[in-house]
TITI-609395 format. One record per residue (C-alpha): residue in three letters; residue number from 1; x, y, z. Coordinates in Angstrom, 1 decimal, decimal comma, always signed. Example, Ala and Ser with C-alpha at 12.3 -4.5 7.8 and 13.67 -1.06 7.14 Angstrom:
2
PT     r     k        u        v        w
PT   ALA     1    +12,3     -4,5     +7,8
PT   SER     2    +13,7     -1,1     +7,1
// end
This chain:
153
PT     r     k        u        v        w
PT   MET     1     -6,8     -5,2     +9,6
PT   ILE     2     -5,6     -1,8     +7,9
PT   TYR     3     -2,9     -2,5     +5,2
PT   LEU     4     -0,9     +0,5     +5,0
PT   LEU     5     +0,9     +0,1     +1,4
PT   ARG     6     +2,9     +2,9     +0,2
PT   HIS     7     +3,0     +4,0     -3,8
PT   GLY     8     +6,0     +2,0     -5,7
PT   GLU     9     +8,7     +4,0     -7,1
PT   ALA    10     +7,5     +7,0     -9,2
PT   GLU    11     +9,0     +9,1    -11,7
PT   ARG    12    +11,5    +12,0    -10,3
PT   ARG    13    +10,1    +15,7     -9,9
PT   ASP    14    +11,4    +17,3    -12,9
PT   GLY    15     +9,9    +21,0    -11,4
PT   THR    16     +7,4    +21,1    -13,8
PT   GLY    17     +4,2    +20,2    -14,0
PT   ASP    18     +2,0    +18,7    -11,1
PT   ASP    19     +3,3    +16,4     -8,8
PT   ALA    20     +0,2    +14,6     -8,6
PT   GLU    21     +0,0    +13,3    -12,0
PT   ARG    22     +3,8    +11,4    -11,5
PT   ARG    23     +3,5     +7,4    -12,8
PT   LEU    24     +5,1     +4,4    -11,8
PT   THR    25     +8,6     +3,8    -13,1
PT   VAL    26     +8,6     -0,2    -14,4
PT   GLU    27    +10,3     -0,7    -11,1
PT   GLY    28     +7,3     +0,8     -9,4
PT   GLU    29     +5,3     -1,7    -11,4
PT   ARG    30     +6,6     -4,7    -10,3
PT   GLN    31     +6,9     -3,3     -6,7
PT   SER    32     +2,7     -2,7     -6,9
PT   GLU    33     +2,1     -6,3     -8,1
PT   VAL    34     +4,5     -8,2     -5,8
PT   ALA    35     +2,4     -6,2     -3,0
PT   GLY    36     -1,1     -7,7     -4,0
PT   ARG    37     +0,9    -10,8     -5,0
PT   ALA    38     +2,1    -11,1     -0,9
PT   LEU    39     -0,8    -10,3     +0,4
PT   ALA    40     -2,5    -13,0     -1,6
PT   ALA    41     +0,1    -15,7     -0,3
PT   LEU    42     -0,6    -14,6     +3,1
PT   ALA    43     -4,0    -15,4     +2,3
PT   ALA    44     -5,1    -11,4     +3,6
PT   LYS    45     -8,8    -10,9     +3,5
PT   VAL    46     -8,7     -7,7     +1,8
PT   ASP    47    -12,3     -6,6     +1,9
PT   ALA    48    -11,7     -2,8     +0,5
PT   CYS    49     -8,7     -0,6     -1,0
PT   LEU    50     -8,9     +3,0     -0,9
PT   THR    51     -6,2     +5,2     -2,6
PT   SER    52     -4,9     +8,4     -2,8
PT   PRO    53     -6,4    +10,1     -6,2
PT   LYS    54     -2,3    +11,1     -6,7
PT   ALA    55     -1,6     +9,0    -10,1
PT   ARG    56     +1,1     +6,8     -8,8
PT   ALA    57     -1,1     +5,5     -5,7
PT   THR    58     -4,2     +4,8     -7,9
PT   ASP    59     -1,8     +2,9    -10,3
PT   THR    60     -0,2     +1,0     -7,4
PT   ALA    61     -4,0     +0,2     -5,9
PT   ARG    62     -4,9     -0,9     -9,5
PT   LEU    63     -2,0     -3,2     -9,9
PT   ALA    64     -1,7     -4,3     -6,2
PT   CYS    65     -5,6     -5,0     -6,5
PT   GLY    66     -5,4     -7,5     -9,1
PT   ALA    67     -4,1    -10,0     -7,3
PT   LEU    68     -6,8     -9,7     -4,6
PT   GLY    69     -9,7     -9,5     -6,7
PT   ILE    70    -11,2     -6,0     -5,5
PT   GLU    71    -11,6     -2,8     -7,3
PT   PRO    72     -9,9     +0,2     -5,7
PT   GLU    73    -11,7     +3,4     -4,2
PT   ILE    74    -10,3     +6,8     -4,5
PT   ALA    75    -10,0     +8,6     -1,3
PT   ALA    76     -9,4    +12,4     -1,3
PT   GLU    77     -8,3    +12,6     +2,6
PT   LEU    78     -5,2    +10,3     +2,1
PT   GLY    79     -3,6    +12,9     -1,1
PT   GLU    80     -1,9    +14,9     +1,4
PT   GLY    81     -1,6    +15,2     +5,0
PT   ALA    82     -3,1    +13,3     +8,5
PT   PHE    83     -5,8    +10,9     +8,4
PT   ASP    84     -7,7     +8,6    +10,4
PT   SER    85     -7,4     +5,0     +8,7
PT   ILE    86     -9,9     +4,0    +11,6
PT   GLY    87    -12,8     +6,1    +10,5
PT   LEU    88    -11,8     +5,3     +6,6
PT   SER    89    -11,8     +1,5     +7,0
PT   ALA    90    -15,2     +2,0     +8,8
PT   GLY    91    -18,0     -0,4     +7,9
PT   ARG    92    -15,5     -1,4     +4,9
PT   GLY    93    -13,8     -4,6     +6,6
PT   GLU    94    -10,3     -5,5     +6,2
PT   THR    95     -8,8     -2,7     +4,5
PT   MET    96     -5,6     -1,5     +2,1
PT   LEU    97     -4,9     +2,6     +2,2
PT   VAL    98     -2,4     +3,6     -0,6
PT   GLY    99     -0,7     +6,5     -0,2
PT   HIS   100     +2,1     +8,5     +1,0
PT   GLU   101     +5,0     +9,1     +3,4
PT   PRO   102     +5,3    +11,0     +5,8
PT   ASP   103     +1,6    +10,5     +6,1
PT   PHE   104     +1,8     +6,4     +6,4
PT   SER   105     +4,3     +7,0     +9,1
PT   ASP   106     +2,5     +9,3    +10,8
PT   GLU   107     -0,7     +7,4    +10,9
PT   ILE   108     +1,5     +3,8    +12,4
PT   ALA   109     +2,6     +6,3    +15,4
PT   ARG   110     -0,5     +7,8    +15,8
PT   LEU   111     -2,5     +4,2    +15,9
PT   THR   112     +0,4     +2,2    +17,4
PT   GLY   113     +3,6     +4,4    +18,9
PT   ALA   114     +6,0     +2,4    +16,8
PT   LYS   115     +8,4     +4,9    +14,4
PT   ALA   116     +8,3     +3,3    +11,7
PT   LYS   117     +9,2     +4,5     +8,0
PT   LEU   118     +7,8     +3,1     +5,0
PT   ARG   119    +10,2     +2,7     +2,2
PT   LYS   120     +8,4     +2,7     -1,6
PT   GLY   121     +6,4     -0,3     -2,4
PT   GLY   122     +6,5     -1,4     +1,3
PT   LEU   123     +3,6     -2,5     +3,7
PT   ALA   124     +2,6     -2,4     +7,4
PT   ILE   125     -0,2     -4,5     +8,8
PT   ILE   126     -1,7     -3,2    +11,6
PT   ASP   127     -4,1     -5,0    +14,1
PT   GLY   128     -5,5     -2,5    +16,2
PT   ASN   129     -2,8     -0,4    +18,2
PT   THR   130     -0,4     -3,2    +17,5
PT   LEU   131     +1,9     -3,0    +14,7
PT   VAL   132     +2,0     -6,5    +13,4
PT   ALA   133     +4,6     -6,2    +10,3
PT   LEU   134     +6,6     -3,6     +8,8
PT   LEU   135     +7,3     -5,3     +5,0
PT   ARG   136    +10,2     -3,5     +3,1
PT   PRO   137     +9,4     -3,9     -1,2
PT   ASP   138    +12,5     -7,0     -1,1
PT   GLU   139    +10,5     -8,9     +1,8
PT   LEU   140     +7,1     -9,0     -0,3
PT   THR   141     +8,8    -10,2     -3,3
PT   ALA   142    +10,0    -12,9     -1,3
PT   ILE   143     +6,8    -13,5     +0,0
PT   ALA   144     +5,3    -13,4     -3,2
PT   GLY   145     +8,3    -15,5     -5,1
PT   SER   146     +7,5    -18,1     -2,4
PT   GLU   147     +4,0    -18,4     -3,5
PT   SER   148     +4,9    -18,8     -6,8
PT   GLN   149     +7,4    -21,7     -6,0
PT   ARG   150     +4,9    -24,0     -4,3
PT   ASP   151     +2,6    -23,6     -7,6
PT   ARG   152     +5,1    -25,2     -9,5
PT   PRO   153     +5,3    -29,2     -9,6
// end
């Protein structure tokens, strides 16, 4: 399985500064943590996480990986433009990639033929050439929340 997690909501571009340094908003941090908790609730066995070097993606990866017990690694290939998710994940087991649009939608289409657009904080799950799930942030929140409800007495 390959998990494609789009970075959470980030600061707006203000025309100054480096786009790569834009950080997550408070909402983006919440989305990132929820994505990790939702994957844990789904019992996803994520063996590795590769992330774009851009700050908003590395922050997303770090926060999501907290619930998964893994450390993210930087992959320059995820920074911008086309990439090969199968090549990147080779030999790593089930892999989560954290990055950007429209790159992720293009990769979903390349692998599965599906036309999909990931929302900020959204997750796509791909098995071979099949798009298993395309989850919006609110759906991830529901999954993560349902796990929290089961843990309560």
